[in-house]
N, C-alpha and C positions, 0 to 999 in steps of 0.2 A: 629885682631880674633886670638883666638889660635885655633887649626885644630888638632879633633881627627882624624886617618885612625885608622880604624876599621878592621880587616886584621884577621877572618876565616878562619882554614887549620884545612886539615885531610889527614896525610899522604902525607909530602909535602916535603919529605926533600931534593927534589931534585932543587927544585925551592927556599928555604928557603935562602942559602946565597947571592941571589939580592933585599934581605931588603937591605941590608950593601952596598950593590956594584951599584944599580939601584936604588932605592925608597929613601935612606936616600938624594943621592947628590939633588935629583928633591927637597925634604921637604926642606933641608937646601937652596934651591935657590932661595925658595918664599917669602922668607926675611916675614916669618911668623911661631911667635910659636907653637911649636907641640909635638904630644906625637902619639906614633903606637900601638893601646894596637891588639897583637893579642893574636887570640884565639886558643888554643887546642881543637878542640874538638874530643877528644877521640884518639888519632895517635899513630899505634902499630907499625909502624916504629920509625927512629932517628929522628923525628923531633922537640920533647921535648929537647932534647940533644943540635942541632942544635941551635935553639933560648937560649937557657941558656945560649951558647957560644955567642953567637950575643949581648944578654943583657950585657957582661964585656965590649960591645966595643961600643955599637951603646946607646948613650942618646937618653932617653924617650918611650925607649921599654920596655912594658908592656907586662907581661902571663901570661893568667891566662886561666883555663885547665878546662875540663868536664872530669869526670872520664871515661866517653865511650860515644861512638861517638850518637851525637843525633839529625842528622843534621843541613842544614845550619840557617835554620829560630832560632833555639835554639843558635847558637853561634854568631847570631846578635845581637838578645837582651840579650846577657849575655854581648856584644861589646857593646851597647848602654847604658846599666844601668850604665857601670863602668867609658866612657867617660867624660875626663872633658871638652873636649872644645867648644866652642861658635859653632863651626859646625863640622858636620862629616861626611868623606867620607869613603864610605867603599868601598874594594881594592879586585880583586880579587889574589888569594894565588897563583895560577897558571901564571901571569905577561901577560894576553892575552890582558890587555886592559897596554900601554906603562905608567910609571908613569909621563914623563913626562907632559901628557894629565891631571893630577890633576890640572893645573893650568886655564885651559879651566872652567873648574865647580867653580874654584876658581873666575875669571875673571868676568862669568855669574851672579854668582849668587850676584856681589857686582852693577852690573849694572842694576838687577833685582829686590832685594830685594827678590829673590824668596824663600822659606820653600825648596824648591828641584830640584834642577836640575840632567839633569837624561842623561844619554852619550848615544847616539842613536848611533850602531855600521855602518856605511859606508862603509866601505870595508875593504879589507886585507885576513882575514884567510877563509880559507876553510874549511867550516863545515860541520861535517858526512852527507850524504840525509836524515837518520832518525831522528836526533836530528837536522837539518834544517826542515825539514817535521811538528815537533812537535811542533820548538819553533812559526814553521808561522801559524798554526794553533791555536795554545794556543793564540798568539797576537791578533789574527784575532775575537774571541770568545771575550774576554774582549773589543778592541773596539768597538764591535757590543751595550756593552750592559754598560760599563765604563765609554767609553769616546776615541774619536780619538787620541789616543797617541799612538806613536812605539813602544816604551821603556816601555813594560807590567812586561818583566822576566827579565834585566839583573840588576847585581848587580853595577855595574859603575857608582856610583850618591853621589852626594855630599845633604844632609840634614841637614839647619839648626836644632840646636840637641834638645831645644825646640819643635818643632814641631813634632818631629820624637817621644820623649819622651810621647807627650801628647794621645797617640797611643793605643788603646788596642790591641796587637798583639798576635796570637796563633798559626801561622802556625810557624812548627817544620823545615821544607823541601823547598827546594827553591823557593817551591810559594810564600814564605813570600814577595816577591819584587815582585809583584803582590799585594798582602793584603797592603803594606803600599801605593805602589799609589792610589791603591782605598778609601783607608779610609782619606790619605791626600787629597782626593779631595771631599770627602762627607765632610769632617770638611772647608771646603769653604776654604784650602790652595792654595797658590798658586803654579804650576809646571810648570815646563819650559824643553824642552829638545835642548841638544847639537853634533853635530854632531862628533864621534870620530872614531880611527881606532882601530881595534879589529885582533891581531897578531897570530899566532900558536902559539900552548903552546911549548912550549922547552924541559922541561922535565915532568915525570911523565904521568899520564891517568888520564881523567875527570874523576870526582866519580858520576857525574850523569847517571841517568838510566834514557830512556828518559818515558817508558811505567808505571814506579813507579811514575815519576815528572807526568803523565797525568794525573795519576788516583789521586792527591792531589792538582789539580788544580780544575779538575772535581768535588770533595768537598769541596772544599776555593769558591768556584763561587756557588753553592747551598746554603752552609753559610750565603754567603754576600748577597747573591738575597731573601733568603726565609726564614733567621731566625731571 
């Protein structure tokens, strides 16, 4: 297996050094060929300079850039297009899913042959109330009409590259994770879930705006159901 880790980021200079200190050692230990596809979604802090510095020391690290901030969905689509691996892991730039858990996704994919292995956060992090309520509401709505899955919105997943590239994806924001899952299931692809830990962010602040993302999910639901 050749693994592509798609790593979208926006103004994450505090957490980016952890690519070298935490992510790379885990990838080395997996015993697979890998690359890290870092997608700078229009950062205005020192993130780009940090990644350029890391590239001098981290083999297999690539940097792609958006000239301005377009959103998580756009960054993921850029990463999917550029990935050269047989499988893609989408990874949170805030490291709230510990890198060691990538092995869980790979093992379950190899056991099951699934097109998508989705991480389901079981315990660990204390999510702010508004964000937790919004996430719970969105996931419940998707379960009502799209299927009994727990992980409609989280990013931490493994995809077979061929499967995710076969989809016509449109989302620009965080709602892309739900769009991918719905479209994989509609295409008859195999999706499984695996429990993973979610931990507190150590650096920086979340870029998610709950009310904005609720509107995006409402728009996505309308498109998927009625268009």
